[in-house]
N, C-alpha and C positions, 0 to 999 in steps of 0.2 A: 504493500500500500504506500509506504514511504517513497519507494522507488518510483511508483506511478505518479505520485504527486510532484516529485522532482522533475520527471519528464514533462508533465503538463506545464509546470512553471517555466521550464526552459523553452518549450514551444511557444508559450505566450510571449516571452521576452523576444524570441526570434521573430515572431510574427510582427511585433511592434517595431522591430528594427528594420525589417524588410518592407513592411507596408505601414508606415507611420501615418497617423492622421495628418492631413494637409493643413488643417486650420486649428486655430486656438479657440474658436467659438464652440461652446458646448450648449449654449442657450440662445434663443431668439425671442425678442418681443416685437411683434408686428402690431402697429397702432395706426388706425385710420381716423382722420378728422374729416367728417362728411362735408363735402361741398366747399371746402376752404380754397379760395382762389390763389393761384400763384402770385397774382399781382399784390395781394395783401401780405403774403409771406415775405416776398422779396423787397417790397417797397413800403410796407407798413400802412397806416391809415390812409385811405383814399382822399385826395384833395377835394374832389367833387362831392364826396359823401359825408365826411365826418362832421360837418356842420350844416348839412342839408335838412331843412325843416320837414321835408317829406319823409325822411328816413331816420331821423334822430329826435328823440325826446329829451334826453339828458345831454344837453350841449356841453356843460361843464365837464361831465365825466368823459365824453368822447374826446374832448380837447386835450385830456391828459395824455393821449397817445399821439399827439401831433408834435412835429418838429419840422423845420424847413428842410433839413438834411434827411434824405430817405434812409440813410444808414442808422441815424438816431431813431427815426420813426419805427423802423422794423425791430430795433433792439428794445424799444419801449414796449412794443406789442408782444413780442416773443423773445424774451431775454435768454431763455435756455437754448433755443435754436441758434441764436446769434452769438452768444457768449461762450457756448460749449461746443455744440455740434459744428458750427462754422469754423471753429479752431481745431477741433480734434477729429472731425469726421468729414462728411461730404454732403453737398446740397445740389440737386438737379432741378431744372425747370424754369430758370430765369431767362425767358425768351429775349429780353433786352440785352443779355450778355452772351447770346448765342448758344444757350443750353436749352434744348427742347425735350420735353417729356409729354407723351400723348397716350390717349386710350387707343386701343385697336378696335374696340367694339364701336358700331356706328350710332349708338343710341344716346350715350352721354348722360345717363342718369344712373340711379343707385344700384339696383339689382344686377344689371349687366356689368356695371363697373366693378362691383365687389366680386362677382363670379369670375371676371377676367383676372383680377388680382389673385384670387385664392386658388384657381385651377390652372392658370397660366396659358389659357387660350380662350378664344371667343366661341361660344356656343350660340348659334343664331336663334335657338328656341328660348333663350333667356332674354326676352324682349319686353318685359313688363315688371312692375314692382309687386305683382300678385304674390300672395302667400302660398307659394307652390314649391314643393321640394325640388331641389337642384339634383338632376340625375348625374351630374359630374362629381367625381371624387375630388375634394379639395386637397391641397398640399398638407393641410392640417390633419385630415383624416388619413392620408397616405402615410405621413410620418408617425402618427399615433400607432399604426400597425407595424412599425419597424422595431427591431430589438432595441431596448433601452428607452423607449418612449411610451410604453403602455402606461396609462394613467398619469402621464407627465405632460399632457396637452390640455389646454382649456381655453375657452372663449367667453368673454363678457362683453355684451353689446347693448347699446341704448335703444336700438330699433328692433322691434319684435320680429321683423321679417328675417332676421339672421337665423332664427331657428330653421328656416327653410333654405336659405342661401347655403348654409353649412350642412343642411340635412341632418338635423340632430337625431332623428329616428335611426338613421343608418350609421352615423359617424362614430358612436361608441364612446365619446368623451364629453366632458361637461360643457354645455352651451347654456349660458344664462343671459336672456335678452328681454328687452321691453319691461313691462310692469310685472315682472316675474320674481317672486320671492326667492331668496337664496338660503338654503339650509345645509350647505356643504361642509360647514365647520361646526361640529357638535359642541354645544356649550358656549359658543361664541355670542356673548351678550351684545356686543357691538353690532354684529351682523343682524341680530334680531331687531335691534333698535332701528337700523337702516331699513329693514323690511317694513317696520311700522311707519316710519316717516315717509317712505315711498308712496304709501297709500293715503297718508294724512295730508300731504302737501299737494294741492291741486296742480295737475300738469295740463298745459294748454293744448297738448297734441294727443291724438287718439292712439297712436301706435309707438310712441317714444317716451322714455323716462328721462329725467334730468341726468346729465352726464356725471354729476356728483355721486349718484348712487352706483353707477357703473364703476367709477373709479374706486370708491371705498370698498365695495364688495370685492373687486379684483385685487386691490392692494392687500386686503386682509388674507385673501386666498394665496397670493404670491408669497407672502411672508410665512404662512403656515404650511403650505403644500409644496412650495418650490418647484413649479412646473418648468420643463425645459423649453417648451414652445407655448407662448402665451399670446393670444390675440385679443386686443382691445379695440372696440369700434365705438367711437364717440359720434354724437349726431346733432347736438343742439345748434351748432353753427349753421347747418343747412336749414333747420327749422326757423331760426331767427331771420335768416336771409330771405326765405320764402315769405315770411311775415312782413318783410320790408323794414326790419328794425336793425339798422346798421350799428347803432350804439351797442345793442345787446350782442350782436354778432362779434364785435370787437372784444367785449368783455368775455365772451365765451372762448374766443381764441386765446386770450390771455390766461384764463383759468386752465385751459387744456395744456398750454405751455408749462404752467406750474405743476400740473399732474405729471407731465413728462419728466420734469426735473426731479420730482419726488421719487418716481420709480427708478430713475437712473442713479440718483444719489444713494438710494437704499441698496441697489444692486452692487454699486461700487464699494459699499461698506460691508458686504456679505461675502464670506469666503467661497460660497457655492457659485457666485455670480461674478465676483470681481475679476476683471480682465479675461472673462470667459463668455461674455454676453454681447450680442449685437442687437441694437435697437434700430428698427426700420419704421419710419413714419411717412405716410402718404395720404392721398385722398382718392375718392371714387370718381370724381368728375370736377370740371371747372365751372365757371359761371360766365355770364355775359359781362362785357366791359365797355365796348365801344359806344353803345347807346346806354345812357346812364341808368334808365329804369330797368334795363335787362340784367343788372347785377343780381336781381332777385331770382332770376330764372336760369335754367340750363336745359339741355336737350339738343336733339339734332338740328333744330331750327335756330338755335342761339349760338352765334359765332363765338368761338373761344371756349366752349364747354368741353372740348376734347383735350384742352391743355391742362396738365396736372403737374405735380412736383413730387420730389422724394428727398427725405433727409435720412442719413444713416451714420451710425457711430458704433464702433466695436473694435476688437483687437486685430481683426483681419483687414480692416478698411484703412487705406492710406489717408493721412490727414491733409487732404488737398483742398478742403474748404469748399467755397462756392465754385462750382464747375462753370467754365466759360469756353465758348467756341468748340463745342464737342458735337459729335454725331448724336442723333436722336436716340432716346431710350423710351421704353414703352411699359405700360402697366402689366402686360402679360409676361414680363421678364421677372417679376417679383417672386413668384412661386418658386421658380428654379433657383433664383438667388438664395432664397431661404434654404432650400434643399442642399445646395452646394456648400453653404456655410456650415451646415450640420453634417456634411459628408454623407448625405442620403442620396441614393440613386433614384430620383423621382422619374416615374414612367407613366405613360398613358397611351391609349390607342390614338389619341389626338396629338397633333404637333404642338409641343409645349414651347413657349418662348425661351430663348437661351438666357442664361444668367447675365447680369450686368457685370461684365468682366472687370471693369475699372474699380468696383467696390471691394474686390478681393485681391489681396496682395499676390 
């Protein structure tokens, strides 16, 4: 028995020497901010909107995000993105600097956008926001079925349609979305309080909960269960934009940036995640820009809705900051990028978008 154990140990060491893991990334956090425009990420508060009486009620509050210099504006709005990721990671999608990121799907709204991100290709049958199970296996589900990932994948989402986009019935891992209670942590009094508040605080949208509930449920879960692949889908930015409330849209962006910082700072303070984790942040679609009232809308008839963006930070990503004058990248490349970072051989009967090679050393 002792001899057999020694042989096994030697074989393990030999395997690691001959076929070492290519990457330092053991964990990935994928985070989407619904309908956040590249214009607001890269330039901060919009000059034509931040004091526009048609779209702003709290003039003093919105003005807090204004500065004449766009670099100061964007840093005020999303300080974590611009003080940390822009220095230690990469950002794609600033068209004004020759960095283009686009959707491959022709619809430019949420379900098709999220399906493209999560499966890595465009399915023409995903052409509505209906609560209909996605027949395509997401990269989340695929990775959950690989060795070392069983019960180490989870998704927390503000929009209830994610139960169907991810296909919770088939996926086999935790998907908590919409006005859905979370009881995944036994004896967690904080989680139970969040559940109570979620139903006691009126929400203005039929299918969406406030992002604060998504964040706190997921953050508690992250600290307790330590998943290797965690997907967070925030939504209120899109809801406030559709409602024409640019001040609330800005406040929501700023809060989400704070959530990103809290997650990253905690990960960098924890031995299971420190220098072993990649965070990817993106969006499902853009919005209108050229015609001022179209900032509220998106879709195939709204020019600019296909333009999206991506921020990434992690131990395998070169610290090149804001990308300029580069070839286009696409949302259908994100799934394979996640798989490559985790050294998973992601496969499908459909042609999956290639990884974004420049984000991996």
